[in-house]
C-alpha angles and dihedrals in degrees: 000000000000091000090052091052091049090049092051092048090053090050089050091055093042087055089055091237090142088061090050088051093053094045091048092052092049094047094045093047093049091048093049097046102035101037119006102050092041095061111109119250113252116254117238130190111250115208118202110183124219096227135118107202116073092227092053092047095052093044091050092050093047090053090050094048090049088059093044115021091184092063125096124222118220129181142162125230117180093334095312121112124218133184132209120205125180118246092219093093140082122272089245092052091045091056091047089054090052089050091049097049090046091055090041092057093046091052090052088050096236095169094177095056114149097183106133103216121120107342112214096338117117125229092257093049092050093049090051091051091048092052093044090057090053092047095049091048093047094045094054098041095047115019096034093044093050093042097051091045090052090051092050092048091049091054090045094051093044091051093241092131090052089054089050087055090058098042120077093254118131114236092230091064091055090055094042091051092055091047093050094047095049094041088053089046092054094044089055089049092050092047096049097044088046092053091046094053106024105026129243099289100050093038094054091043092059096036098083092052097041089047090072092057091044092052093049096047095041092050092052093048093049092051092045089050091054091051090052091049089057093047096050127054099214141013095255092060090046095054092064092050089044092058091049092047095047093047090047095048102040108027095069089050094053090042093055093043099046104034136047088247112128124200126172090204091072088083088073093059112094089197091064093058092046092050092049090047092051091048093048092052093052092047091042092239097138105189100133112120128215088250088068093057094043092053092050093046089053089048091052091048092051092047089049091053091048091051092051090052090052095054094089091056090049092052090051092050091048 
């Protein structure tokens, strides 16, 4: 098992994936710090009604937000401040509204604010965390998936997998080796890009929690890559299917998150739940239940069984 892991690490370095890792971290970091966090926060109209009764206040705000869905309702009840934001907006816009109303209250010096938005995090910190969640999700679902598939195809074309079929090496160890190497690869990526953009303390604080999501998503992508290697004879044929798969798996997620578009079918996309889970970990909004992790562990187990059953076909093709 250890020899397999060493072999896969060597293949990873021979494929120059460590260079891709370094370049990705540099590009992402420059984008976050030079462009993304420096964009001005959008200005929203804040509506504070002149009512006394709670029912009248909420009704008045709802009427106002119906007329202008981009507005934010704000009111005070017994010294506690509450905000109302319309649901007819994208997740990204919703978070920007929370940022805006949080800063708005601070500027008005409402010291007794009870609006649960971002805690002590500043606007810049929150934007960095938001973008890091997107980057980690994108990196694993695209770069990792393509890289592990390329590694599998290289072994397939060199006849390495055929040799594995002759040697007394259990197929499960071949898969586990790939999973361990690429999970480690992604954990290093998450740790370094976190240090570069959040600093040592905050990066290492979030690392144990984000590691769970990284392990789940990386494992799924490695197993899916193996299945596609079995289904396609060469890497060129795979690339076309890869583009379709990636567009199909990730586009709906970014569409739902960044636009007001609503689609009930998003609940059937495992990538959506993993992205939301990654985002929640970075923003310290821990709402993921144990059911989520159980379902994904079962999914990984089933994919693993499918991959083992496909090994004979792969040996024949090799």
